[in-house]
C-alpha positions as CSV (number, residue, x, y, z in Angstrom):
1,M,96.3,106.2,71.5
2,A,98.8,104.5,73.8
3,V,98.0,100.9,74.6
4,A,98.7,99.6,78.1
5,P,98.9,96.0,79.1
6,A,95.9,94.0,78.1
7,F,95.5,91.8,81.0
8,A,94.0,88.4,81.7
9,V,93.3,87.6,85.3
10,V,93.2,83.8,85.7
11,S,92.2,81.9,88.8
12,G,94.3,78.9,89.5
13,A,91.2,77.4,90.9
14,A,89.5,77.5,87.5
15,L,92.1,75.7,85.5
16,G,89.3,73.0,84.8
17,G,89.1,69.1,84.6
18,A,90.0,66.5,87.1
19,A,93.2,64.5,87.4
20,R,95.7,63.4,90.0
21,A,98.7,65.4,90.8
22,P,101.6,64.4,88.6
23,R,105.0,63.5,89.9
24,L,107.3,66.4,90.7
25,P,110.2,66.6,88.2
26,A,113.8,66.4,89.3
27,V,115.6,69.7,89.8
28,N,118.7,69.9,87.8
29,G,121.5,72.4,87.3
30,G,122.9,75.1,89.5
31,E,119.8,77.3,89.8
32,R,118.1,77.5,93.2
33,R,114.6,76.1,93.1
34,R,112.3,76.5,96.1
35,G,108.8,75.2,96.2
36,A,109.5,71.5,95.4
37,E,107.8,69.1,97.7
38,P,110.2,66.8,99.5
39,P,109.4,63.9,101.8
40,S,106.8,63.8,104.5
41,Q,107.8,65.4,107.8
42,A,106.4,67.6,110.5
43,L,107.1,69.8,113.5
44,D,106.3,68.7,117.0
45,F,105.9,71.7,119.2
46,R,105.6,71.4,123.0
47,R,103.7,74.4,124.4
48,T,101.0,75.5,126.9
49,A,98.7,77.6,124.7
50,P,95.3,75.9,124.0
51,C,95.2,76.4,120.3
52,F,95.6,72.7,119.4
53,T,93.0,70.5,121.0
54,R,92.4,67.9,118.2
55,N,94.5,64.9,117.3
56,G,96.8,65.7,114.5
57,A,100.2,66.8,113.4
58,V,101.4,70.3,114.0
59,R,102.2,71.2,110.5
60,A,104.6,73.8,109.4
61,G,102.9,76.8,107.9
62,G,105.7,79.2,108.1
63,L,108.5,80.2,105.8
64,G,109.7,77.5,103.6
65,M,107.0,75.1,104.8
66,R,104.1,73.5,103.0
67,A,100.8,72.7,104.7
68,G,99.0,69.4,104.5
69,A,96.0,67.6,106.0
70,A,96.0,66.3,109.6
71,S,97.4,62.9,110.4
72,K,96.3,61.0,113.5
73,E,99.6,59.1,113.4
74,V,101.6,62.2,114.3
75,M,102.1,63.1,117.9
76,V,100.0,65.8,119.4
77,P,101.6,68.7,121.3
78,E,101.6,67.9,125.0
79,G,101.0,70.2,128.0
80,E,98.0,72.0,129.3
81,S,97.1,75.6,128.9
82,D,98.5,77.9,131.5
83,G,97.1,81.0,129.9
84,L,100.5,82.4,129.1
85,T,100.6,85.7,127.3
86,P,102.6,86.1,124.1
87,S,106.3,85.9,124.4
88,D,108.2,89.1,125.1
89,E,110.5,88.1,122.3
90,S,107.8,89.2,119.8
91,V,109.2,92.5,118.7
92,Q,106.7,95.5,118.4
93,F,107.5,99.0,117.3
94,E,106.5,100.7,120.5
95,S,109.8,102.3,121.5
96,D,112.9,103.7,119.9
97,E,115.0,100.7,121.0
98,L,114.3,98.0,118.4
99,E,115.6,94.5,119.0
100,V,115.7,92.3,116.0
101,P,116.5,88.6,115.6
102,V,120.0,87.6,114.6
103,I,120.5,84.5,112.5
104,D,123.7,82.4,113.0
105,D,125.3,81.9,109.7
106,E,128.2,79.7,110.9
107,L,126.5,76.4,110.3
108,N,126.2,76.5,106.6
109,T,125.4,78.4,103.4
110,V,121.7,79.1,103.3
111,V,120.1,78.1,100.0
112,G,117.8,75.4,98.7
113,D,114.4,74.0,98.3
114,E,111.1,74.3,100.2
115,I,110.0,71.3,102.1
116,K,106.4,70.1,102.5
117,V,105.3,68.9,105.9
118,N,102.9,66.1,105.2
119,S,101.3,63.2,107.1
120,S,101.8,59.5,106.6
121,E,98.1,59.2,105.9
122,A,98.5,61.4,102.9
123,V,101.2,59.2,101.4
124,D,99.5,57.9,98.3
125,E,100.2,59.6,95.0
126,A,102.6,61.8,93.0
127,D,106.3,61.1,94.0
128,V,108.0,64.0,95.7
129,E,111.6,64.8,94.7
130,A,114.4,63.7,97.0
131,L,116.1,66.4,99.0
132,N,119.5,65.1,97.9
133,E,118.6,66.3,94.4
134,M,118.6,69.9,95.7
135,P,121.2,72.1,94.1
136,T,123.6,74.0,96.3
137,E,124.9,77.5,95.9
138,S,128.3,79.0,96.8
139,A,128.5,81.3,99.8
140,A,130.7,83.5,97.6
141,V,127.7,84.6,95.5
142,K,127.0,88.2,96.5
143,R,124.0,90.3,95.7
144,P,123.2,94.0,96.0
145,R,122.4,94.7,99.7
146,D,120.5,98.0,99.5
147,V,117.4,99.4,98.1
148,P,117.7,103.2,98.4
149,Q,115.1,105.1,100.3
150,P,113.1,107.9,98.6
151,S,115.3,110.9,98.2
152,T,112.5,113.5,98.8
153,N,110.4,114.3,101.8
154,G,107.0,113.2,100.5
155,Q,105.7,116.8,100.1
156,R,104.6,116.7,96.4
157,I,101.2,115.1,97.3
158,Y,100.1,118.6,98.6
159,D,100.9,120.1,95.2
160,I,98.9,117.4,93.5
161,D,96.0,117.7,95.8
162,P,95.9,120.8,98.1
163,M,92.9,119.3,100.0
164,L,95.4,116.9,101.6
165,R,96.9,119.7,103.5
166,G,94.2,119.4,106.1
167,F,95.5,115.9,106.8
168,K,99.1,116.8,106.8
169,H,99.7,115.7,110.4
170,H,98.4,112.2,109.6
171,L,100.2,111.9,106.3
172,E,103.5,113.1,107.7
173,Y,103.2,110.8,110.7
174,R,102.8,107.7,108.5
175,Y,105.6,108.9,106.2
176,S,107.9,109.4,109.2
177,L,107.1,105.9,110.4
178,Y,108.0,104.6,107.0
179,R,111.3,106.5,106.9
180,R,112.2,105.3,110.4
181,L,111.3,101.7,109.7
182,R,113.4,101.8,106.5
183,S,116.3,103.2,108.5
184,D,116.0,100.5,111.1
185,I,115.9,97.8,108.4
186,D,119.0,99.3,106.9
187,Q,120.8,99.5,110.2
188,Y,119.9,96.1,111.7
189,E,119.3,93.9,108.6
190,G,121.7,95.3,106.0
191,G,118.9,96.9,103.9
192,L,115.6,96.1,102.4
193,E,117.2,93.9,99.8
194,A,118.7,91.6,102.4
195,F,115.6,91.8,104.7
196,S,113.3,90.7,101.9
197,R,115.6,87.7,101.2
198,S,115.0,86.2,104.6
199,Y,113.5,83.1,103.0
200,E,117.1,82.2,102.3
201,K,117.6,81.9,106.1
202,F,114.3,80.6,107.3
203,G,112.4,77.4,106.4
204,F,114.4,74.5,105.0
205,N,117.7,75.3,103.2
206,R,120.2,72.9,101.8
207,S,123.9,73.3,101.7
208,A,126.7,71.0,100.6
209,E,127.0,69.8,104.2
210,G,123.3,69.1,105.0
211,I,119.9,70.7,105.7
212,T,119.2,73.6,108.0
213,Y,115.7,74.3,109.2
214,R,114.8,77.6,111.0
215,E,111.4,78.9,112.1
216,W,110.3,81.8,114.2
217,A,108.0,80.5,116.9
218,P,108.6,82.5,120.1
219,G,105.6,81.1,122.0
220,A,106.7,77.5,121.6
221,H,108.2,75.8,124.6
222,S,110.0,73.1,122.6
223,A,110.2,72.0,119.0
224,A,111.3,68.9,117.1
225,L,111.4,68.0,113.5
226,I,109.7,64.7,112.8
227,G,108.8,62.6,109.8
228,D,109.4,59.4,108.0
229,F,113.1,60.0,108.0
230,N,113.2,59.6,111.8
231,N,110.2,57.3,112.3
232,W,108.1,60.2,113.7
233,N,110.2,60.2,116.8
234,P,109.7,63.6,118.6
235,N,112.9,63.1,120.6
236,A,115.2,62.3,117.7
237,D,115.8,65.7,116.2
238,R,115.1,68.4,118.8
239,M,115.5,72.0,117.8
240,S,117.2,74.8,119.7
241,K,115.8,78.3,120.3
242,N,117.7,81.5,120.4
243,E,116.9,84.7,122.4
244,F,114.7,86.0,119.6
245,G,112.4,83.0,119.4
246,V,114.0,81.4,116.3
247,W,114.1,77.6,116.5
248,E,116.9,75.9,114.5
249,I,118.2,72.5,113.6
250,F,120.9,71.3,111.3
251,L,120.8,67.7,109.9
252,P,124.2,66.8,108.4
253,N,124.4,64.6,105.3
254,N,124.8,60.8,105.9
255,A,128.3,59.3,105.8
256,D,127.8,58.4,102.1
257,G,126.9,62.1,101.3
258,S,123.2,61.4,100.9
259,S,120.6,63.7,102.4
260,A,119.5,63.1,106.0
261,I,115.9,63.3,104.8
262,P,115.5,60.7,102.1
263,H,113.2,60.6,99.1
264,G,110.1,58.5,99.1
265,S,106.9,60.3,100.1
266,R,103.8,60.7,98.0
267,V,100.9,63.1,98.2
268,K,97.4,62.8,96.9
269,E,95.3,65.9,96.2
270,P,92.3,66.6,93.9
271,K,92.8,69.3,91.3
272,I,90.9,70.9,88.5
273,N,93.3,71.3,85.7
274,T,97.0,71.8,85.3
275,Y,99.6,74.5,84.9
276,V,100.7,72.5,81.8
277,N,97.3,72.6,80.3
278,F,97.0,76.3,80.9
279,R,100.5,76.8,79.4
280,D,99.8,74.8,76.3
281,E,96.1,75.4,75.6
282,V,95.1,78.8,77.2
283,L,98.2,81.0,76.9
284,P,98.2,80.9,73.1
285,R,94.6,81.9,73.1
286,I,95.2,84.8,75.4
287,K,98.0,86.0,73.1
288,R,95.8,85.7,70.0
289,L,93.0,87.7,71.6
290,G,95.4,90.6,72.0
291,Y,96.1,90.6,75.7
292,N,99.6,91.4,76.9
293,A,99.4,90.5,80.6
294,V,97.9,87.7,82.7
295,Q,97.0,87.9,86.4
296,I,96.7,84.6,88.1
297,M,94.6,84.0,91.2
298,A,94.7,81.3,93.9
299,I,98.4,80.4,93.4
300,Q,99.4,80.4,97.1
301,E,98.5,77.1,98.7
302,H,95.1,76.9,100.3
303,S,93.4,73.9,101.8
304,Y,89.8,75.1,101.2
305,Y,89.1,75.3,97.5
306,G,85.9,77.3,98.0
307,S,87.9,80.2,99.5
308,F,88.9,81.4,96.0
309,G,92.4,80.8,97.2
310,Y,92.2,83.6,99.7
311,H,92.4,81.4,102.8
312,V,96.1,80.8,102.4
313,T,97.6,78.0,104.5
314,N,101.1,78.2,103.0
315,F,102.5,81.5,101.7
316,F,105.6,79.8,100.2
317,A,104.1,77.1,98.1
318,P,102.2,77.2,94.8
319,S,98.9,75.3,94.9
320,S,99.6,71.6,94.3
321,R,96.1,71.1,92.8
322,F,97.3,72.2,89.4
323,G,100.7,70.6,89.2
324,T,104.3,71.0,90.4
325,P,106.4,74.1,91.1
326,E,108.4,73.4,88.0
327,E,105.3,73.3,85.9
328,L,104.2,76.6,87.2
329,K,107.6,78.0,86.3
330,S,107.3,76.6,82.8
331,L,103.9,78.3,82.5
332,I,105.4,81.7,83.4
333,D,108.4,81.1,81.1
334,K,106.0,80.3,78.2
335,A,104.0,83.5,79.0
336,H,107.2,85.5,78.9
337,E,108.1,83.8,75.6
338,L,104.8,85.0,74.2
339,G,105.4,88.5,75.4
340,L,102.9,88.4,78.2
341,L,103.5,89.8,81.7
342,V,102.5,87.6,84.5
343,L,101.0,89.2,87.7
344,M,100.1,87.3,90.8
345,D,97.1,87.9,93.0
346,V,98.9,87.9,96.4
347,V,97.1,87.6,99.7
348,H,98.9,89.5,102.5
349,S,95.7,90.9,104.0
350,H,94.8,87.8,106.1
351,A,95.4,84.1,106.4
352,S,93.5,80.9,107.0
353,S,92.3,80.5,110.6
354,N,93.1,76.7,110.4
355,T,95.3,75.6,113.2
356,L,96.4,72.2,111.8
357,D,97.7,73.4,108.4
358,G,98.4,77.2,108.6
359,L,100.1,79.9,110.6
360,N,97.3,80.3,113.2
361,C,98.6,79.3,116.6
362,F,101.7,77.9,115.0
363,D,103.7,78.4,118.2
364,G,100.8,77.8,120.5
365,T,99.7,81.5,120.8
366,D,97.2,83.6,118.9
367,T,99.7,86.4,118.7
368,H,102.4,84.7,116.7
369,Y,101.8,86.4,113.3
370,F,98.5,88.0,114.1
371,H,96.8,90.4,116.5
372,S,95.2,88.8,119.5
373,G,91.6,88.6,120.2
374,S,89.0,90.4,118.0
375,R,91.5,92.6,116.4
376,G,93.2,89.6,114.9
377,Y,90.0,88.0,113.5
378,H,88.0,89.0,110.4
379,W,84.5,88.0,111.3
380,M,83.1,88.1,107.8
381,W,86.0,86.1,106.2
382,D,86.6,83.8,109.2
383,S,90.4,84.5,108.9
384,C,93.3,85.8,110.9
385,L,94.7,89.3,110.5
386,F,98.4,90.1,110.5
387,N,100.1,92.3,113.0
388,Y,102.1,94.6,110.6
389,G,103.8,96.3,113.5
390,N,105.8,93.1,114.3
391,W,109.3,92.9,112.9
392,E,109.2,89.2,112.1
393,V,105.8,89.6,110.4
394,L,107.4,92.2,108.2
395,R,110.3,89.9,107.5
396,F,107.9,87.1,106.6
397,L,105.6,89.1,104.3
398,L,108.4,91.1,102.6
399,S,110.4,87.8,102.0
400,N,107.2,86.3,100.6
401,A,106.7,89.1,98.2
402,R,110.4,88.9,97.1
403,W,110.3,85.0,96.9
404,W,107.6,84.8,94.3
405,L,109.4,87.4,92.1
406,E,112.8,85.7,92.5
407,E,111.9,82.1,92.4
408,Y,109.0,82.0,90.0
409,K,109.7,85.2,88.0
410,F,106.3,86.8,88.4
411,D,106.4,90.3,87.0
412,G,104.3,92.0,89.7
413,Y,101.3,91.7,92.1
414,R,97.7,92.6,92.6
415,F,97.4,92.9,96.4
416,D,94.1,91.6,97.7
417,G,92.1,93.1,100.5
418,V,94.0,96.4,101.0
419,T,90.9,98.1,102.5
420,S,90.8,95.4,105.2
421,M,94.5,96.0,105.8
422,M,94.5,99.8,106.0
423,Y,91.5,100.2,108.3
424,T,90.7,98.7,111.7
425,H,87.1,98.5,110.7
426,H,88.2,96.6,107.5
427,G,85.6,98.4,105.4
428,L,82.9,96.4,107.0
429,Q,79.6,98.2,107.6
430,V,81.3,101.4,106.4
431,A,80.3,103.3,103.3
432,F,83.1,105.5,101.9
433,T,81.6,108.7,100.4
434,G,84.8,110.4,99.3
435,N,85.1,112.6,102.4
436,Y,88.8,112.7,103.3
437,N,88.0,112.4,107.0
438,E,86.9,108.8,106.3
439,Y,90.4,107.9,104.9
440,F,92.8,109.7,107.3
441,G,92.2,109.3,111.0
442,F,92.1,106.9,114.0
443,A,90.5,104.1,112.0
444,T,93.7,103.8,109.9
445,D,96.0,100.9,110.7
446,V,99.2,102.9,110.1
447,D,101.4,99.9,110.5
448,A,99.6,98.2,107.6
449,V,99.9,101.4,105.5
450,V,103.6,101.5,106.2
451,Y,104.0,97.9,105.2
452,L,102.2,98.6,101.9
453,M,104.6,101.5,101.4
454,L,107.4,99.1,101.9
455,V,106.2,96.7,99.3
456,S,104.9,99.0,96.9
457,G,90.4,103.1,97.4
458,M,92.5,105.5,99.2
459,P,93.8,109.0,98.3
460,T,97.6,108.9,97.6
461,F,97.5,105.1,97.2
462,S,98.9,105.0,93.6
463,L,101.3,108.0,93.9
464,P,105.1,107.5,94.1
465,L,106.7,107.1,97.5
466,E,108.9,110.0,96.9
467,D,105.8,112.2,96.4
468,G,104.3,111.0,99.7
469,G,102.2,108.3,98.2
470,M,102.1,104.5,98.8
471,G,103.9,103.5,95.6
472,F,101.4,101.3,93.8
473,D,101.0,101.5,90.0
474,Y,97.2,100.9,89.8
475,R,94.3,100.6,92.2
476,M,91.2,98.5,91.5
477,H,88.1,100.6,90.7
478,M,85.7,98.3,92.4
479,A,82.7,100.6,92.4
480,V,82.1,100.3,88.7
481,A,81.1,96.6,88.7
482,D,78.7,97.4,91.6
483,K,77.2,100.2,89.7
484,W,76.4,98.0,86.7
485,I,74.6,95.5,88.9
486,E,72.7,98.3,90.5
487,L,71.6,99.6,87.0
488,L,70.8,96.1,85.7
489,K,68.1,95.8,88.4
490,I,66.1,98.6,86.8
491,S,65.0,99.2,83.2
492,D,67.7,100.6,80.9
493,E,65.1,103.3,79.9
494,A,65.6,104.7,83.4
495,W,69.4,104.9,83.2
496,K,70.9,108.3,83.6
497,M,73.8,109.1,81.2
498,A,75.3,111.5,83.7
499,D,75.2,108.9,86.5
500,I,77.0,106.3,84.2
501,V,79.7,108.8,83.2
502,H,80.2,110.0,86.8
503,S,80.5,106.4,88.1
504,L,83.1,105.6,85.4
505,T,85.2,108.7,85.8
506,N,85.0,109.2,89.6
507,R,88.7,108.7,90.3
508,R,91.6,110.8,91.5
509,W,93.9,112.7,89.2
510,L,97.2,110.9,88.5
511,E,96.1,107.8,90.4
512,K,95.7,105.1,87.7
513,C,92.8,102.6,88.1
514,V,92.0,99.1,86.8
515,T,88.3,98.8,86.1
516,Y,86.0,96.0,85.2
517,S,82.4,95.4,84.4
518,E,81.9,92.3,86.6
519,S,84.0,90.0,88.8
520,H,83.6,86.7,90.6
521,D,82.0,88.7,93.5
522,Q,79.0,89.5,91.2
523,A,78.9,86.2,89.5
524,L,78.7,83.8,92.5
525,V,75.8,81.6,93.3
526,G,73.1,83.9,94.8
527,D,73.9,86.7,92.3
528,K,74.1,86.7,88.5
529,T,76.5,87.5,85.7
530,I,75.8,90.5,83.5
531,A,74.7,88.2,80.7
532,F,72.3,86.4,83.0
533,W,70.9,89.6,84.4
534,L,70.2,90.8,80.8
535,M,69.0,87.6,79.2
536,D,68.2,85.1,81.9
537,K,66.7,81.8,80.8
538,D,66.3,83.0,77.1
539,M,70.1,82.2,76.7
540,Y,69.4,78.5,76.7
541,D,66.9,78.5,73.8
542,F,67.2,81.5,71.7
543,M,71.0,82.1,71.1
544,A,71.4,79.8,68.1
545,L,72.1,81.5,64.7
546,E,69.8,79.2,62.8
547,R,66.7,80.2,64.7
548,P,65.0,83.6,65.5
549,S,66.1,85.4,68.6
550,T,63.8,87.2,71.0
551,P,63.6,90.9,72.1
552,T,65.2,89.9,75.3
553,I,68.2,88.4,73.5
554,D,68.6,91.3,71.2
555,R,68.5,93.8,74.0
556,G,70.8,91.7,76.2
557,I,73.5,91.2,73.4
558,A,73.4,94.9,72.6
559,L,73.7,96.2,76.2
560,H,76.3,93.5,77.1
561,K,78.6,94.9,74.4
562,M,77.9,98.5,75.3
563,I,78.5,98.0,79.0
564,R,81.9,96.4,78.3
565,L,83.1,99.0,75.8
566,I,82.1,102.1,77.8
567,T,83.7,100.6,80.9
568,M,86.9,100.0,79.0
569,G,86.8,103.4,77.4
570,L,86.0,105.6,80.4
571,G,86.4,103.5,83.5
572,G,90.1,103.7,84.1
573,E,93.6,103.4,82.7
574,A,93.3,99.6,82.6
575,Y,90.4,97.2,81.8
576,L,90.1,93.8,83.4
577,N,88.0,91.0,81.8
578,F,87.3,87.8,83.7
579,M,88.3,84.5,82.1
580,G,85.5,83.4,79.8
581,N,83.9,86.8,79.8
582,E,85.2,87.9,76.4
583,F,81.5,87.3,75.7
584,G,80.2,86.7,79.2
585,H,79.6,83.8,81.6
586,P,76.4,82.2,80.6
587,E,75.3,81.4,84.1
588,W,77.1,81.7,87.4
589,I,80.2,80.6,89.3
590,D,80.1,78.0,92.1
591,F,82.6,75.9,94.0
592,P,82.6,72.3,95.2
593,R,80.7,72.3,98.4
594,G,78.7,69.9,100.6
595,P,75.5,70.7,102.6
596,Q,75.9,73.2,105.4
597,Q,73.9,73.8,108.6
598,L,74.2,77.5,109.7
599,P,74.2,78.4,113.4
600,S,70.8,79.9,112.8
601,G,69.5,76.5,111.9
602,K,69.1,77.3,108.2
603,F,70.1,74.4,105.9
604,I,72.0,75.2,102.7
605,P,72.2,72.4,100.2
606,G,75.5,71.6,98.6
607,N,76.3,70.7,95.0
608,N,77.8,67.3,95.5
609,N,81.2,68.8,95.6
610,S,81.0,69.5,91.8
611,Y,83.7,71.4,89.9
612,D,81.3,72.0,87.0
613,K,80.7,75.7,87.6
614,C,84.2,76.7,88.8
615,R,84.9,78.9,85.8
616,R,86.8,82.1,86.5
617,R,88.4,84.8,84.4
618,F,90.7,86.6,81.9
619,D,91.4,90.5,81.4
620,L,92.3,93.5,79.0
621,F,93.8,97.0,79.2
622,M,93.8,100.4,77.3
623,T,95.0,103.8,78.3
624,S,95.7,107.3,76.9
625,D,96.8,110.6,78.2
626,H,93.9,112.4,76.4
627,Q,90.4,111.8,77.5
628,Y,87.5,114.2,77.0
629,I,83.7,113.7,77.5
630,S,81.9,116.0,75.2
631,R,78.3,114.8,75.5
632,K,76.0,113.0,78.0
633,H,72.6,113.8,76.7
634,E,69.7,112.5,78.9
635,G,67.0,113.0,76.3
636,D,68.9,111.3,73.5
637,K,70.5,108.8,75.8
638,V,73.8,109.5,74.0
639,I,77.3,109.6,75.4
640,V,80.2,110.9,73.3
641,F,83.9,111.0,74.4
642,E,87.4,111.0,73.1
643,K,90.2,108.8,74.2
644,G,93.5,109.6,72.4
645,D,92.6,110.1,68.7
646,L,89.5,107.9,68.9
647,V,85.9,109.2,69.2
648,F,83.4,106.9,71.0
649,V,79.7,107.3,70.3
650,F,77.2,105.4,72.6
651,N,73.4,105.4,72.0
652,F,71.7,103.8,75.0
653,H,68.2,104.7,73.7
654,C,65.9,101.6,73.5
655,N,64.1,102.8,70.4
656,N,65.5,106.0,68.8
657,S,68.2,105.9,66.1
658,Y,69.7,109.3,65.0
659,F,70.7,110.3,61.4
660,D,73.2,113.1,60.9
661,Y,74.0,113.2,64.6
662,R,76.8,115.7,65.1
663,V,79.7,114.8,67.4
664,G,82.6,117.0,68.5
665,C,86.3,116.1,68.2
666,L,89.7,117.6,68.7
667,K,91.5,116.7,65.5
668,P,90.3,117.8,62.1
669,G,90.3,115.5,59.0
670,K,88.6,112.3,57.8
671,Y,87.3,109.6,60.2
672,K,86.2,106.0,59.6
673,V,84.6,103.3,61.7
674,V,87.1,101.0,63.4
675,L,84.8,99.2,65.9
676,D,81.0,98.7,65.6
677,S,79.0,96.8,68.2
678,D,76.2,96.4,65.6
679,A,78.3,94.5,63.1
680,G,77.1,91.1,62.2
681,L,80.4,89.7,63.4
682,F,79.4,90.7,66.9
683,G,75.8,89.5,66.7
684,G,74.4,92.9,65.6
685,F,72.1,94.0,62.8
686,G,74.7,95.6,60.5
687,R,73.1,99.0,60.4
688,I,76.4,100.9,60.1
689,H,78.2,101.2,56.7
690,H,81.9,100.7,57.5
691,N,83.1,102.2,54.2
692,A,81.5,105.6,54.9
693,E,83.9,108.5,55.3
694,H,83.2,111.2,57.8
695,F,84.8,114.6,57.2
696,T,85.1,117.2,59.9
697,T,84.0,120.8,59.7
698,D,85.3,123.8,61.7
699,C,81.8,124.0,63.3
700,H,82.3,124.0,67.1
701,H,80.1,121.5,68.8
702,D,79.9,120.5,72.5
703,N,83.0,122.7,73.3
704,R,85.1,120.9,70.7
705,P,86.9,122.8,67.9
706,H,85.7,120.4,65.1
707,S,82.8,118.0,64.5
708,F,81.4,115.5,62.0
709,S,78.1,113.8,61.5
710,V,77.3,110.1,62.1
711,Y,74.4,107.7,62.1
712,T,73.9,106.2,65.6
713,P,71.4,103.3,65.8
714,S,69.7,102.5,69.1
715,R,71.6,100.4,71.6
716,T,74.9,100.6,69.7
717,C,78.4,101.8,70.3
718,V,80.7,102.8,67.5
719,V,84.4,103.9,67.6
720,Y,85.7,106.3,64.9
721,A,89.4,106.9,64.2
722,P,91.1,109.6,62.0
723,V,92.4,108.3,58.7
724,E,96.1,109.2,58.5
């Protein structure tokens, strides 16, 4: 059996405990470090669009910028709304004549650190590093400039799945757009490699001569960089705008060589635990438990903690709640030292609708990074939706994807909300049945699909680009967790074995899936974790080893183990286990929140902004080329399948145990127990003898060439392996 990455998904928002943000460490050496938080400063945009109507600073939320809370001490943009439409300088792919912004490189070498825009009211805690500590990089440093396009024409998908031929026009249309876009990027930007490094041009970048700041904001009428360094004077450092809507300013070093933006600002933010604590206390535990990959959620900065980290307000800053950028880097370095891959839950499907600390209306228009009107608004998530057909939006998102890999050394991504990205209906009030007409048609946002092809459920999603797919390695098999919640609402005596097997194996050939038994979606307040569905309030009084359990606890413990193991064994090529769910969340997940009055008049009480129930998740993986389901017997309530050389036997019957129960297998020889859910170690009754040897016969059984007999107690799962 081949073993794929065991992977722990960890939410940054669940790193636990309460402490103030520590001081950012100094940046030493010649390596570029972005993401450090320098002194307080802001942008002052003069514009006519009506997006900003409240007193507060216009905060940078674009490339290289870090969002903060509003400050009444910062000047508010002036001017009244004149209803102007978006600037013509916003490039759309609607003709063969593509104009793309050109960046003037004559001023300086573009390297350096990210700068936080923060208000003077927020100046309170955690010193931020001086800009004059930023390292510089020689302009002579050269990198590869090109990422080759796929060498084939994307036709292999029709050999893999002939049913796709009926949608050949749609598939070849999106593939042709991808090839054309790649060609344009190669022609105008010097290749995808250079295009995805645009963070080295935009935002704040430091050179030996000073600091350059650039931001794409075509709808703004004027812009100024303001902060403590110029006494918040909106006339002191005015920015200039080129024909492509890119604003720019260069601040030379002072006469003594010091930075024009001095050190001195502090920022105060609540947080739950630290990158350092996770590095020192949790990573060793993950390694000991046998995982080999960690996926971290809620890393991108988000002002609203209760959004799970999905309402991103700054795409180029790690959340400051948990520590400093350098501490996050040390966490990733430690994970790599332990042999763990580190994946990031990246949000490119939508952005926070905040106007004071995000991208929304950044240049005074609602079409800056997003679609206008209803197409640019996700009514269920209350967030803004990107316009993936805009050249500068592509630059922003591709650069963001590249930046986290380069600057923080993440090993890969889990892309959030791809269904919302790929369809104009965003998957809302739509039930996918598997009919291909639901996937390929006018509801598809082809621009979003092409973007996903650039950065690399839907058919072809996890197939290679050269075969006509979208280039991802795995897709999330979300239907499995929903199926378990559906089953837990009825008696397990009514469960259908064929239904369970179908739900776990209903995935496309050659498209690998990550599956899981439950997620934060099922465990939020208003729903229950699997453990709570199974055992409810009995968990509080009857789980102790020194006192008798109850039938509810016995049933719950047994089914809890079986649900996880069969999901891991049959559900996909990878298994994901939420942090703390090696056994199972005892209750639910909740986030700090105050009372809320809904538009309907309904009152929802808060939880006093408590962090007590903010626990989130870890995960694990297993895969094999060989998988065969030999039995799904409704009367016996038994499922038997092979994965690699292993034979899995599940008895879901609530009462019946079976002696001399014959199970089929592929390989002949002697088999022994290697995993037993009924073992006392796992809270079982110890009904299986682990020293027993099981010899195969040549008796065909369940369409398998060999078979052996086992004892399978009720509500147990046992894994047998050949003795070699």
